[in-house]
N, C-alpha and C positions, 0 to 999 in steps of 0.2 A: 504493499499499499504506500503510495506516494503522500508526504505530508505536504499541505498546501498552505502556504503563508496567507495570513488575514490583516485586514487593516480595519480599524474603528473610525468611523467619521462622526464628528459632532455637528449636527445641522441646526440652524436657526430658521424657524419659518415665519415669514412676514405675510399677512393677509390684510386686504383692504376692508373685510368685514369681520364676522364673528371669528373667534379663535378656533382652531382645530382641536378636535378630540384625538384620543389615541388610536382608534381604529381609522379615522380619517386620515391620520399621519401615515399610516401603514399603506393604505389604498393611494395616497398621493405619491409616495415614494415608489411603489410597485408600478403604477401607471407610468411614471417618468421613465423608469427603467425599460418596461416592456414597449413603450412607444418609440423610444430612440434605438433601443438595442435589438428588439424583437425577443422571440422566445429562446432562440439558440443563444444570443448574446447573454441574456438574463441568466440563463443557466450556468454559462461560463463565469458571469460575474459572481454568481452565488450570494446574492445580496439577501440579507436578513434584517428587519427592523427589531432592535434590542429593547431600548426604553424611549420613554416620550414624557416630558414634563409638560403638562397642559397650561400650568400657569406661566412659566417661562417660555412656552412654545419652542422648547429644545428637545432634539431626539438624537438618538445614537442608532446607527446602522453599521453593520458589519458586512464586507465584501472581500473577495479574494485580491490578492495582490496584483494578479495578472488583469483583472477587469477594473482596477482602481480609476484609471485616467478615463475610461469609457463611462463608468458610473458618474464621475464628477461632471462629465459633459452632459450626461442625461439630466442630472439635477439641475444644472444651470439653465437648461432649456426649458424647464418647467415654468409656465407663466400662469396656467389658470387651473383650477379645480373646482368642479360642480358649480361652475358659474362665477366663482371668486377669482380674483387676481390674486396670485401666489408667488412668492419669491423664496426660493431655498437657498439659503447663505451657508456656505461651508465655513465652519469656525475653525476646526482643528482636525488634525489626522494623527492617529497613534497606533502602534503595534499592540498595545495592550488597553483595555478598557478603563483601568484606573488612572492611568494618565491623562484622560479627558476630564 
């Protein structure tokens, strides 16, 4: 079995309307990934939403090191979600979740 290196990304969500809930955060991230990368690209990137703080509107996702650049590009391209304007801002990248 081959060990796959992973990276954790701290994201800040900015919306023009109401704040997102945890489930909406997951759907927003996955929608961004599938829209730009497709199913095969999303599988290679191995993205998983880990945590989301509804008060701060910050979340943590995990992805493979191989797909990191593509994931960042997909999140940067996300401009709307469920009729609301959305901006996904990358705050920090780390190899371990504790450093975020």
